[in-house]
C-alpha positions as CSV (number, residue, x, y, z in Angstrom):
1,M,200.5,-1.1,4.4
2,P,197.0,-1.2,2.7
3,I,194.0,-0.3,4.7
4,T,191.3,-3.1,4.7
5,P,187.7,-1.8,4.7
6,S,185.3,-3.3,7.1
7,L,182.4,-5.4,5.9
8,S,179.9,-2.6,6.6
9,E,182.0,-0.2,4.5
10,V,182.1,-2.6,1.6
11,I,178.3,-3.2,1.8
12,E,177.7,0.6,2.0
13,L,179.9,1.3,-1.1
14,A,178.2,-1.5,-3.0
15,M,174.7,-0.1,-2.2
16,R,175.7,3.4,-3.1
17,G,177.0,2.1,-6.5
18,E,173.8,0.3,-7.2
19,L,171.6,3.2,-6.1
20,A,173.5,5.5,-8.3
21,E,171.9,3.6,-11.2
22,V,168.3,3.8,-9.9
23,Y,166.3,6.5,-11.7
24,T,163.4,8.1,-10.0
25,A,162.7,11.3,-11.9
26,I,164.6,13.5,-14.4
27,P,163.6,16.5,-16.5
28,G,162.8,15.8,-20.1
29,R,162.0,17.6,-23.4
30,V,159.1,16.5,-25.6
31,E,160.3,15.4,-29.1
32,S,156.8,14.2,-30.3
33,Y,153.3,13.9,-28.9
34,T,150.5,11.6,-29.9
35,P,147.3,13.1,-28.4
36,S,145.0,10.1,-29.3
37,A,147.3,7.7,-27.3
38,Q,148.3,10.3,-24.8
39,V,152.0,9.4,-25.2
40,V,155.2,11.3,-25.9
41,D,158.7,10.6,-27.1
42,V,160.8,12.5,-24.6
43,R,164.6,13.2,-24.3
44,P,166.1,13.3,-20.8
45,Q,167.8,16.6,-20.2
46,I,170.5,15.6,-17.7
47,R,173.4,13.4,-18.6
48,I,174.5,10.5,-16.4
49,I,178.0,10.1,-15.0
50,L,179.9,6.9,-15.7
51,D,183.4,5.5,-15.1
52,D,185.3,4.9,-18.3
53,E,187.8,2.0,-18.8
54,N,190.5,4.0,-17.0
55,G,188.2,4.8,-14.0
56,D,187.8,8.4,-15.1
57,K,184.4,10.0,-14.8
58,V,182.6,10.7,-18.1
59,T,179.1,11.9,-19.0
60,E,176.7,10.2,-21.3
61,T,173.5,11.4,-22.9
62,L,170.5,9.1,-22.1
63,P,168.6,7.8,-25.1
64,L,165.2,9.0,-26.4
65,L,162.4,7.4,-24.4
66,Q,159.5,6.4,-26.7
67,N,155.8,6.0,-26.0
68,V,155.9,7.4,-22.5
69,P,152.4,7.8,-21.1
70,V,151.4,11.4,-20.2
71,L,149.6,11.8,-16.9
72,F,147.1,14.6,-16.5
73,Q,145.4,15.3,-13.1
74,S,142.0,13.6,-13.0
75,A,139.3,12.5,-10.6
76,G,136.2,10.7,-11.6
77,P,134.9,12.0,-15.0
78,Y,137.0,15.2,-14.7
79,S,140.5,16.0,-15.8
80,I,142.8,19.0,-16.2
81,T,144.8,18.9,-19.4
82,F,147.4,21.1,-20.9
83,P,148.6,21.6,-24.4
84,I,151.8,19.7,-25.2
85,A,154.0,20.7,-28.1
86,V,157.4,19.7,-29.3
87,G,159.9,21.4,-27.1
88,S,157.7,21.4,-24.0
89,T,159.5,20.3,-20.9
90,G,158.4,18.3,-17.9
91,M,159.4,15.7,-15.3
92,I,159.9,12.1,-16.4
93,V,158.9,9.8,-13.5
94,F,160.1,6.2,-13.6
95,A,157.9,3.4,-12.4
96,M,159.4,0.6,-10.4
97,H,157.6,-2.1,-12.5
98,S,156.2,-2.4,-16.0
99,L,152.9,-0.6,-16.4
100,G,151.8,-2.5,-19.5
101,E,149.1,-4.7,-17.9
102,W,147.8,-2.0,-15.7
103,R,147.5,0.4,-18.7
104,K,145.6,-2.2,-20.8
105,R,143.2,-3.2,-18.0
106,G,143.1,-0.2,-15.7
107,I,142.8,-2.5,-12.6
108,L,145.0,-4.2,-10.1
109,S,147.6,-6.1,-12.1
110,D,150.7,-8.2,-11.8
111,P,153.9,-6.4,-12.9
């Protein structure tokens, strides 16, 4: 006789499935750096796990992320910068909304 999951179990499984696809931070390797624009092309260094058509777990390499802004520590007119070279590694942090308008204007912006 099949076991029927409760509504709360179904909701919890659905939430876990969705959250598994939310990225917050992942290590990356710099493939190119444009100092004048302060952006990098960066390759994530951890593969993701997916289910294939048979339900088996497989890994997939994430694509190259292009024109990713580099954040250096700063306050007022002062900042601390570090040399960035191809092969440098760091942490890629994912924003929950597009940063395009904020980057253009540098003030409170709509997503």
